[in-house]
Structures are given as C-alpha cells and as structure tokens.
C-alpha positions in Angstrom: 24.7 37.7 178.2 22.1 39.6 179.8 18.3 39.5 178.9 18.7 42.2 176.3 21.3 40.6 174.7 19.4 37.5 174.6 16.2 38.9 172.9 18.4 41.1 170.7 20.1 37.4 169.0 17.1 35.7 168.8 15.8 39.3 166.7 18.6 39.7 164.4 18.2 35.3 163.7 15.0 35.8 163.0 15.8 39.1 160.9 18.4 36.1 159.4 15.8 34.0 158.7 13.4 36.1 157.4 15.0 38.2 154.8 15.6 41.6 156.9 11.9 42.1 157.7 10.2 40.6 160.7 7.0 40.6 162.8 6.6 39.8 166.0 4.6 40.0 169.3 6.0 41.9 172.1 4.0 39.7 174.5 4.3 36.7 172.8 8.5 38.0 173.4 8.1 39.0 176.6 7.0 35.3 177.4 9.2 33.6 175.6 11.9 35.3 177.2 10.1 35.8 181.0 10.0 39.4 180.7 8.1 42.6 180.9 7.2 43.7 177.5 8.7 46.9 178.5 12.0 45.0 178.5 11.0 44.1 174.9 10.1 47.9 174.5 14.1 48.7 175.9 15.8 46.1 173.4 13.8 48.1 170.6 14.9 51.4 171.5 18.5 50.7 172.3 19.6 47.9 169.5 17.1 48.4 166.6 16.8 51.9 165.8 17.7 53.5 162.7 21.3 54.6 163.7 21.5 50.8 164.3 20.6 50.1 160.8 16.9 49.5 161.5 13.5 50.6 161.2 10.6 49.5 163.6 7.2 49.7 163.8 4.7 49.5 166.4 1.4 49.0 166.5 -0.3 49.0 169.7 -3.6 46.7 170.9 -4.5 43.1 170.7 -3.2 42.4 167.5 -0.2 44.6 168.0 3.1 43.7 166.5 6.7 45.2 166.0 7.5 44.9 162.3 11.6 45.3 162.3 12.9 45.8 158.8 16.7 45.7 158.5 17.7 48.5 156.2 20.6 48.5 153.5 21.9 51.9 153.2 25.5 53.5 151.3 27.6 54.2 153.5 27.4 58.2 153.0 23.7 58.0 153.7 24.4 56.2 156.9 26.7 58.6 158.1 24.7 61.6 157.0 21.8 60.3 159.3 23.8 59.4 162.2 24.9 63.0 162.2 21.5 64.3 161.5 20.1 62.2 164.7 23.1 63.9 167.1 21.8 66.1 169.1 22.9 69.3 171.0 24.6 67.1 173.9 25.8 63.5 174.0 27.4 61.0 176.6 30.6 59.2 176.7 28.3 55.8 176.0 26.4 56.8 173.9 28.6 58.6 171.5 30.8 55.0 171.7 27.8 52.7 170.9 27.3 54.9 168.2 30.7 55.0 166.8 30.9 51.5 167.7 27.7 50.2 165.6 29.0 52.2 162.5 32.5 50.4 162.9 30.4 47.3 163.0 28.4 48.0 159.9 31.6 48.9 158.0 30.8 52.7 157.7 34.0 53.6 159.8 37.3 51.6 159.7 38.5 50.3 162.8 41.9 52.7 163.3 39.4 55.8 162.4 36.7 54.4 164.9 39.4 54.2 167.7 40.7 58.1 166.9 37.3 59.2 167.0 36.5 57.5 170.2 39.5 58.7 171.7 38.6 62.2 170.5 35.6 62.0 172.3 36.2 60.7 175.5 36.6 62.4 178.4 40.1 62.0 179.2 40.2 64.1 175.7 37.7 66.6 177.2 38.7 67.1 180.9 40.1 70.7 180.5 36.2 71.3 179.5 34.0 71.9 182.4 31.9 68.4 182.8 28.5 70.0 182.0 29.4 71.2 178.9 31.2 68.3 177.5 28.0 66.2 176.4 27.6 69.8 174.0 31.8 69.7 173.0 31.4 66.4 172.2 27.9 65.9 169.9 30.3 69.1 168.0 33.3 67.1 167.7 31.4 64.2 166.7 29.2 65.8 164.3 32.6 67.3 162.5 34.5 64.4 162.8 31.7 62.2 160.9 31.5 65.3 158.4 35.3 64.4 157.7 34.5 60.6 157.4 31.7 61.3 154.4 
C-alpha cells in the first residue's frame, strides 16, 4: 500500500468517526505521514473530488485547514455531476477510475461498469487514431452514462 493509500484511508476513517465532515491541517497530516504537503494536495485532488462524492474546501496560511465533506446525493444527481465534469478529452485511466468509483458508490451495477469499461478501452478504440481516442472516449462515456441515468 502506497503513502497515498495510507493517507486516504486515514482521512476516510476520520470522516466515518466525524459523521461525514472533518477539518484537517495540511501540515499536520504531512508531518504525521512523513511526506511533503503537496502529497496531501495530491490525495485531496485524486481521492476526495466531487466525482468521488466529496466537497473539499481549503484555506491556506498559518491557520489554514482542509475541510472535507462527504456528500450524499441520489444516483441521477451523481451521474449528471460526473457527466457534466467530463471534458472534451479523457484518457483510459481516468475514465476507468470514474467508472469504478461510480460502481463503488452504487450508481452503476458491476455489469454496467464492466461493459462501459470495455467500450472505453484502448482495445475497443484501436481503429481510432491515438491522438483522437481521448475525445472519442469522452463522447462515448457521456453517452453511456446518459443512458444509465
């Protein structure tokens, strides 16, 4: 388990103990896990984004903090939020992470997630020029998720 996984697990446990809202000091976390504060920023942006069901507020400076709130939204709202967050281009790894998170959140069945992952894979898009795959993948992903709403 990497340091990012350890930090994310710690934060998830803190959220459980605090009923879904926790305030943390970035520097305290960095000290606790013997890492640089930018590692904490990385964990926040990759593990605690709106697509993952969290709102992160941050205030920098001497008394700076990170407030993380777990958001409970209904399935259609979560799917529409993700659909709206997909840009004009998405790589296979990012698409996979989003689909797996939706499946983990119960917004997609495992079967639907598997089908979507297959459709968005580089293997499925091999006839598309490599430079265009991200745009085609983003369009496909939006359409597949819209169909799932």
